[in-house]
N, C-alpha and C positions, 0 to 999 in steps of 0.2 A: 477221637479223644484227642485234645491239643496237648501241647508241651506242658503247660501248668496243671492240667488236669492230671496227666500222667505222673508228673513228678510229685502232686500232692497224694496220689494214690499209693506210690511208692513210700512216701515218708510215713504215710499212716501204716503200712504194713511193717516198715521198720520199727515203729513204735509197739505195734501189737507183738512183734518178735521180741523185743525186749521186755515186754510185760509178761508174756509167756514164760521167758527164761528166769525173770525174778520170781513168779509163782512157783516155777518147779525147784528152784533154789530154797526158797522158803519152805518147801514141803520137805527136801532133803534135810534142811537145818533143823527142821521140827524133829526129825527122826534121830538127830544127833543129840538133841538138847534133852531128849528123855533119857539118856545115858545107859541105856540097858541093852546097848548092842554089842555083839561079840566083834573081834578084831576083823574077822571075815566079813560080817556086815557093815563096819566102817569102810573096809576097803572097796565093797561093792557101791556103796554110796559115793565114795571117791570118784570110783569109774563111772558111775552114772552122771555125777556132775560134770566131769570131763567130757562126756559124749554129749550132753545137752549144751555146755558151753560151745563145743565143737560146732553143733547145728546152729547155735545162734551167729557164731561168726561166720560160718558159711553161707548163711542165710543173708547176714549183712554185706557179704562179698557179693553175692548173686543180685541185690537189691542195688549196690552201687553199680555193677556192670550195666544193668537195666536202666539207671539214671543216666550214666554216661551215653548209652546207646540213645536214650530220648534226646538228649542234648545234641549229640552227633547228628541225629536223623533231622532234627530242626533246623541247625546250621546248614547241613546240605542241601536241604530243601529251599532254604533262603538262598544260598549260592547260586542253585539251579535256576530260581527266577530272575535273579540278576545277569545270569548268563542267557537266559531266554530273551530278556529285553535288550541287553547289548547285542544280540544276534539279530533282532528287529531293527535296531538302530543301524546296523552295519547294512542291512538289506536297504534300508530306506536311503542312507548315504549313497550307495551304490546306484538305486535308481536315479537318484538327484544328479549324480556325478554323469550317468549316462544320458539323461536328458540335455544337462548342460553341455555335454559333448557333441551330441546331435543337434543342438541348436546353433553351432558354432558354425 
């Protein structure tokens, strides 16, 4: 999976996470709208909403960490490719200089 594909998958996961949170919040708001809940039930709904929001935020933090890891890995791989290319060029230059020295 390349960088763009991985980032797209993570963005889709983030959208699904947000949709799930909004559905859960709407479900809880539906209970509140009925108005027939006791104080204890309202407190429980508040706690449930707090927990759900915490899961959403934690999920977003995890997704952001994965996005950063994907970007870091891609940048590291590009740098490694450049270093390998430079290493090969240095070897070629050494061989050329050795030949020039021997031809003298």
